[in-house]
ChimeraX commands (.cxc) that place a marker at each C-alpha (Angstrom):
marker #1 position -3.83,-18.62,10.02 radius 0.5
marker #1 position -2.59,-15.18,10.89 radius 0.5
marker #1 position -4.91,-12.43,12.04 radius 0.5
marker #1 position -2.77,-10.01,10.06 radius 0.5
marker #1 position -5.35,-9.94,7.25 radius 0.5
marker #1 position -8.02,-8.97,9.78 radius 0.5
marker #1 position -6.18,-5.89,10.95 radius 0.5
marker #1 position -8.58,-3.55,9.17 radius 0.5
marker #1 position -12.36,-3.58,9.47 radius 0.5
marker #1 position -14.52,-4.43,6.48 radius 0.5
marker #1 position -15.90,-0.89,6.64 radius 0.5
marker #1 position -12.39,0.58,6.41 radius 0.5
marker #1 position -11.61,-1.66,3.43 radius 0.5
marker #1 position -14.85,-0.68,1.65 radius 0.5
marker #1 position -14.13,2.99,2.24 radius 0.5
marker #1 position -10.56,2.63,1.00 radius 0.5
marker #1 position -11.72,0.87,-2.18 radius 0.5
marker #1 position -14.38,3.53,-2.73 radius 0.5
marker #1 position -11.69,6.21,-2.36 radius 0.5
marker #1 position -9.58,4.52,-5.03 radius 0.5
marker #1 position -12.55,4.45,-7.41 radius 0.5
marker #1 position -13.74,7.99,-6.73 radius 0.5
marker #1 position -10.52,9.96,-6.26 radius 0.5
marker #1 position -8.84,9.40,-9.60 radius 0.5
marker #1 position -5.63,8.67,-7.69 radius 0.5
marker #1 position -3.54,5.56,-8.07 radius 0.5
marker #1 position -3.79,2.71,-5.61 radius 0.5
marker #1 position -0.28,3.53,-4.42 radius 0.5
marker #1 position -1.19,7.17,-3.72 radius 0.5
marker #1 position -4.34,6.26,-1.81 radius 0.5
marker #1 position -2.48,3.57,0.13 radius 0.5
marker #1 position 0.20,6.06,1.13 radius 0.5
marker #1 position -2.44,8.56,2.30 radius 0.5
marker #1 position -4.25,5.90,4.35 radius 0.5
marker #1 position -1.10,4.33,5.75 radius 0.5
marker #1 position -1.77,0.88,4.35 radius 0.5
marker #1 position 0.33,-1.25,2.04 radius 0.5
marker #1 position -0.24,-0.67,-1.65 radius 0.5
marker #1 position -0.35,-4.41,-2.27 radius 0.5
marker #1 position -3.00,-4.88,0.41 radius 0.5
marker #1 position -5.16,-2.11,-1.02 radius 0.5
marker #1 position -4.65,-3.50,-4.52 radius 0.5
marker #1 position -5.92,-6.88,-3.27 radius 0.5
marker #1 position -8.98,-5.21,-1.71 radius 0.5
marker #1 position -9.76,-3.46,-5.01 radius 0.5
marker #1 position -9.28,-6.69,-6.93 radius 0.5
marker #1 position -11.59,-8.57,-4.54 radius 0.5
marker #1 position -14.19,-5.81,-4.81 radius 0.5
marker #1 position -14.13,-6.15,-8.59 radius 0.5
marker #1 position -14.60,-9.92,-8.29 radius 0.5
marker #1 position -17.55,-9.42,-5.95 radius 0.5
marker #1 position -19.11,-7.08,-8.51 radius 0.5
marker #1 position -18.58,-9.61,-11.32 radius 0.5
marker #1 position -15.98,-7.43,-13.03 radius 0.5
marker #1 position -12.91,-9.58,-12.44 radius 0.5
marker #1 position -11.03,-11.85,-14.76 radius 0.5
marker #1 position -12.50,-15.31,-15.35 radius 0.5
marker #1 position -11.62,-17.68,-12.55 radius 0.5
marker #1 position -11.44,-15.04,-9.83 radius 0.5
marker #1 position -13.47,-16.08,-6.78 radius 0.5
marker #1 position -15.95,-13.81,-5.04 radius 0.5
marker #1 position -15.74,-13.34,-1.28 radius 0.5
marker #1 position -18.67,-15.72,-0.81 radius 0.5
marker #1 position -16.99,-18.35,-2.98 radius 0.5
marker #1 position -13.72,-17.97,-1.05 radius 0.5
marker #1 position -15.55,-18.43,2.25 radius 0.5
marker #1 position -17.36,-21.51,0.92 radius 0.5
marker #1 position -14.07,-22.96,-0.34 radius 0.5
marker #1 position -12.46,-22.33,3.05 radius 0.5
marker #1 position -15.42,-24.00,4.80 radius 0.5
marker #1 position -15.29,-27.03,2.50 radius 0.5
marker #1 position -11.54,-27.42,2.92 radius 0.5
marker #1 position -11.95,-27.32,6.69 radius 0.5
marker #1 position -14.72,-29.93,6.46 radius 0.5
marker #1 position -12.59,-32.17,4.22 radius 0.5
marker #1 position -9.71,-31.96,6.71 radius 0.5
marker #1 position -12.02,-32.89,9.59 radius 0.5
marker #1 position -13.40,-35.82,7.63 radius 0.5
marker #1 position -9.91,-37.02,6.73 radius 0.5
marker #1 position -9.00,-36.91,10.42 radius 0.5
marker #1 position -12.13,-38.88,11.33 radius 0.5
marker #1 position -11.38,-41.47,8.66 radius 0.5
marker #1 position -7.84,-41.87,10.00 radius 0.5
marker #1 position -9.14,-42.38,13.56 radius 0.5
marker #1 position -11.66,-44.95,12.33 radius 0.5
marker #1 position -8.97,-46.74,10.30 radius 0.5
marker #1 position -6.74,-46.99,13.37 radius 0.5
marker #1 position -9.67,-48.21,15.47 radius 0.5
marker #1 position -10.50,-50.88,12.89 radius 0.5
marker #1 position -6.89,-52.08,12.91 radius 0.5
marker #1 position -6.88,-52.15,16.72 radius 0.5
marker #1 position -10.10,-54.13,16.98 radius 0.5
marker #1 position -9.04,-56.50,14.22 radius 0.5
marker #1 position -5.92,-57.31,16.24 radius 0.5
marker #1 position -8.04,-57.74,19.41 radius 0.5
marker #1 position -10.28,-60.28,17.62 radius 0.5
marker #1 position -7.23,-62.28,16.51 radius 0.5
marker #1 position -6.19,-62.87,20.12 radius 0.5
marker link #1:1,2 radius 0.2
marker link #1:2,3 radius 0.2
marker link #1:3,4 radius 0.2
marker link #1:4,5 radius 0.2
marker link #1:5,6 radius 0.2
marker link #1:6,7 radius 0.2
marker link #1:7,8 radius 0.2
marker link #1:8,9 radius 0.2
marker link #1:9,10 radius 0.2
marker link #1:10,11 radius 0.2
marker link #1:11,12 radius 0.2
marker link #1:12,13 radius 0.2
marker link #1:13,14 radius 0.2
marker link #1:14,15 radius 0.2
marker link #1:15,16 radius 0.2
marker link #1:16,17 radius 0.2
marker link #1:17,18 radius 0.2
marker link #1:18,19 radius 0.2
marker link #1:19,20 radius 0.2
marker link #1:20,21 radius 0.2
marker link #1:21,22 radius 0.2
marker link #1:22,23 radius 0.2
marker link #1:23,24 radius 0.2
marker link #1:24,25 radius 0.2
marker link #1:25,26 radius 0.2
marker link #1:26,27 radius 0.2
marker link #1:27,28 radius 0.2
marker link #1:28,29 radius 0.2
marker link #1:29,30 radius 0.2
marker link #1:30,31 radius 0.2
marker link #1:31,32 radius 0.2
marker link #1:32,33 radius 0.2
marker link #1:33,34 radius 0.2
marker link #1:34,35 radius 0.2
marker link #1:35,36 radius 0.2
marker link #1:36,37 radius 0.2
marker link #1:37,38 radius 0.2
marker link #1:38,39 radius 0.2
marker link #1:39,40 radius 0.2
marker link #1:40,41 radius 0.2
marker link #1:41,42 radius 0.2
marker link #1:42,43 radius 0.2
marker link #1:43,44 radius 0.2
marker link #1:44,45 radius 0.2
marker link #1:45,46 radius 0.2
marker link #1:46,47 radius 0.2
marker link #1:47,48 radius 0.2
marker link #1:48,49 radius 0.2
marker link #1:49,50 radius 0.2
marker link #1:50,51 radius 0.2
marker link #1:51,52 radius 0.2
marker link #1:52,53 radius 0.2
marker link #1:53,54 radius 0.2
marker link #1:54,55 radius 0.2
marker link #1:55,56 radius 0.2
marker link #1:56,57 radius 0.2
marker link #1:57,58 radius 0.2
marker link #1:58,59 radius 0.2
marker link #1:59,60 radius 0.2
marker link #1:60,61 radius 0.2
marker link #1:61,62 radius 0.2
marker link #1:62,63 radius 0.2
marker link #1:63,64 radius 0.2
marker link #1:64,65 radius 0.2
marker link #1:65,66 radius 0.2
marker link #1:66,67 radius 0.2
marker link #1:67,68 radius 0.2
marker link #1:68,69 radius 0.2
marker link #1:69,70 radius 0.2
marker link #1:70,71 radius 0.2
marker link #1:71,72 radius 0.2
marker link #1:72,73 radius 0.2
marker link #1:73,74 radius 0.2
marker link #1:74,75 radius 0.2
marker link #1:75,76 radius 0.2
marker link #1:76,77 radius 0.2
marker link #1:77,78 radius 0.2
marker link #1:78,79 radius 0.2
marker link #1:79,80 radius 0.2
marker link #1:80,81 radius 0.2
marker link #1:81,82 radius 0.2
marker link #1:82,83 radius 0.2
marker link #1:83,84 radius 0.2
marker link #1:84,85 radius 0.2
marker link #1:85,86 radius 0.2
marker link #1:86,87 radius 0.2
marker link #1:87,88 radius 0.2
marker link #1:88,89 radius 0.2
marker link #1:89,90 radius 0.2
marker link #1:90,91 radius 0.2
marker link #1:91,92 radius 0.2
marker link #1:92,93 radius 0.2
marker link #1:93,94 radius 0.2
marker link #1:94,95 radius 0.2
marker link #1:95,96 radius 0.2
marker link #1:96,97 radius 0.2
marker link #1:97,98 radius 0.2
view
């Protein structure tokens, strides 16, 4: 995973989103003023709305995204463990046949 998405601090993102909400300017205008990509700022605003419960149905909050990421990582680790155990079982089964 790239650290590109971590280029800006959470505080900077919060302040940028607050500026969009309070300034009456478009996301593109605020993004240009701050020197960030409009699409990135638009994503921050969208995520902020999800965290506030104001997003479209199906949008995940930050906490839900983190939990999903954690569970996917855990599932991958478990799949790896299962594969190692499967290979070990095959190996020992062959050893017992000798």
